[in-house]
N, C-alpha and C positions, 0 to 999 in steps of 0.2 A: 504494500500500500504506500502511496506517495502523498506528500503534504505540500501545500503551497507555502510560500514565505510568510504570508499573512497568518496561516494556521499555526505554523511553527512559532511565530512571534507571540501569538496568543497563549499557547499552552506552555511555552518555555520561559516566558517572562522576560524576553529580550526584544529590543526594538527591531523593526525591519531594517533600519539604517545599520544597526550592528551586524545583522546577518549579511547584508550587502558588503560591509567592510570585511567580514571574515571570508567571504567569497573572493573579493578582489585580492586579499593578502595571501590566499591559498590555504588559510587555516581550516576553512570548512567550505569546500566546493560541492554544491549539490550534485548528486550522482545522475540526475535526470533533468530533462527540459521538456516542457509541454510543446505541442505542435506550434504554439504561438511564441515559443521562446522563453516562457516564464520558468523560473527556478522551481524544481520539485525535489523534495527531500525524502529519501527512503529511510528504512529502519536503521541501517548502518550509519547514515548521516546523523540521525537523532542520537544514537549511542555516542558518536564522536562529539556532538554538541554537549551532551551531558558531561563528558570528560573535560571539555573546555571550560564549562561553567564551574565545575568542581575546582579546577586549578586556579581559575580566575578568582573564586571566592577565597582561596588561600593567599591571594596576593601576587601570584605569578604574573609576570609580563607576558604579552602575547607571543613575543619571540621565544621566551622560555617554554611556554606551552607547546609551541610548534616543535621545539627540539625534543621535548618529552614524548610527544605523540609520534614523532618520526622514528624514535628508537626507544620505546618504553622499557624494554627489558634492561637496557644498560644505564639509562639516565634517571628513570622515575624515582627509584629509591633514594639515590644520592640527592636528587633535587628536593624530595620530601624531607629528608633529614636536615638539609640546609635550611629549608623553610621552617621546619619545626624549631630549630635552634634560634632562628631570627624571631619567630613569634614568641618564644619563651622570653627572650631578651626584651622584646617590646612590651610584653605583659609586665615584666619586672619594672621597666621604666614607667609604664602607665600607673602601676601600683604606687610607685614613689610619688608620682605627680598627684595621684588621688590623695595620698597622705598629706602632702604639702597643702593641697586645697582644703582638706578637712581641718588641718591645724589652723589655717588662716580663718576659716569659718568659726572654728572653736574659739579663737581669740575674740571675735566679735560677739559670740553668744555667751561666753562665760565671763567676759570682762577681764581676763588675765592677760595683760599686755606685756608679755615677756617673749624674748627670742626663743626659738626651739632649744638652743643650748642652755639658756638660762632656765627654761622650764624643766629640762632634764635635771639640771643641777639642784633645783629647788624642790621639785615634786617627787623625783625618783619614780617609784612604782605607782604612786597615786596619779591616776589619769582621769580626764574628763571625757566621758563617753558622749560623742557628738549627738547621737540620737536622744540620749537622756537630757542633754542641755537644751535641745530643741523642744522636747516635750515639757520640760520644766518651765521654759520660757512661755509656752502657750498656757500652761497651767497657772503659773504665778505671776505672769507678766503684768497684769493690771494691779497687783497689790503694791502698796507703798513700800512694804518691807522688802519685796524682791527688787524693786527699782532702786532703793537705797543701797541694798547689798551689791548690786551690779555696779552702781556708781562708785562706791567705796572700793570695790575690788579693782576697778579700772585705775583708781588713784594710787593704789599700793605700789611701792617701789620693790625692786628685787630684795632689798634688805628687809622690808616689811614682810614679804612672802617667806623669807628665810625664818623670821621669828615666828610667823604663823605656823609654818610647818614644824618648827622645833617644838612649839607648844603641843601641836597635834600629835607628834611622835611620842612625846612624853606621856600625854594622856592615853594614847593607844596602848602603850606599854603597860600602864596600870590597868586598863580595861582588860587586856588579855590575861594579866596576872590574876585579877579578881575572878574572871571566868574560869580559868584553869584550876584555881584553888577551890572552886565550888561555892563561891559566895552567892547567896540568894539575890535575885534581881530586885527584890523589894527591900533588901537590907540597907543599912546606912552606908556601907562602903559603895555599893552600886549606885545608890541615889546621889551620893557625893560626886561620883564620876559623871552622872547625868547632869548634875548642876554645873560642874566644871565645863562640860561641853556647851551648855546653854550660855554660860558667861563668855566663853570663847567666841561664840557667834555674835553676841552683843558687843563685845570689845572690838571685833575686827570688821563686822559686816552690817548688822542692823539689830536694833532692840528685839530681843527674842523672849517674849513672855512664855510661860509654861505651855499654854495652849498651842502656840506656834511650834514649839519644839516637839510637841506630840505629833503634829502633822508631819514634821520633818522625819521623825522616827517611824511614822507609818510607812513612809517611802522606803526607809532602810529595811523594814521587815518585808515589804512587798516587792521591791525592785532591786536585784543584785547590782545594777548599775549605780544606784544611789548609795548603797552600802559600801561600794568600792571607793567612794570618795573619802571615807573615813578609815576603812580598813582594806588594804590591798588584798587581792585574792590569795596571794602567797601566805598571808598571815591569818586568813579566816579559818574558823572552825565551825562545824555543824552546830547550829543553835545559837551562835554568837549574835547574829542580827536580832533574833527574838529576845535574847537576854538584854541587849541594849534597849530595845523597844519597851520591854517590860520595866526596865529601870527608869526610863524617861517618864513613863506613865505613873510609876510609883512616886517619882519625885514631884510630878505635877500635882498629884493628890496630896502629898505631904505639904507642898507649898500652899495649896488652897487651905489646908487645915491650919497651917501656921498663921496665915493671913486672917482666917476667921477667928482664931484664938486671940489675936492681937487687937481685934476691934472692940 
């Protein structure tokens, strides 16, 4: 069965102009002609076209495709290996470009205006997940507390961030110690750690009343991306996020009780 150039163009997804170019270049010469002189493609022609489109999708130039099809046994495998290597290198390069773009977006969405090297020096394993930063911005973006936190974060210097992270590291060390030693989440030691975390937020970012800290801790318990902001994955333990969440809630209840007792 034979097909016209228009039919081949339709089901192969290439333009008539492209098929004409393949014909003129000798890459795909139709095996038949109609009595009126129109191009007609047979089954073997379509099989060759399929090969051409396959190699073109891999990024081969038409000259390279012609060489492969002329002697497929000797050159196809070598050409595919070379293309595979080039594609892997390109994927690596694109991956690095994506990372650079994400870091640039991250700076805008988290308010942390440090160079990549400074960020690595200051934050170490603590990373800001871009998808979480985006969702947090949508979730809290209209609140005065979030806006103030972002504004103050943007104003912090590298030295400020070094102090912030030093405080956070010391606090995290005590949190892990309390958890590993089996302290109850509702006990005084855990509540004190929750209060220290609340004061840290207030000191460096925005006033954080107990009810706001509870909402933050809800995210720690529900979303690993949020918890990774305070405890990197390499230091996490099963149940640690729930422990901190319970301690924050217990501290909020304790704070409410103390306030009520003082009135």
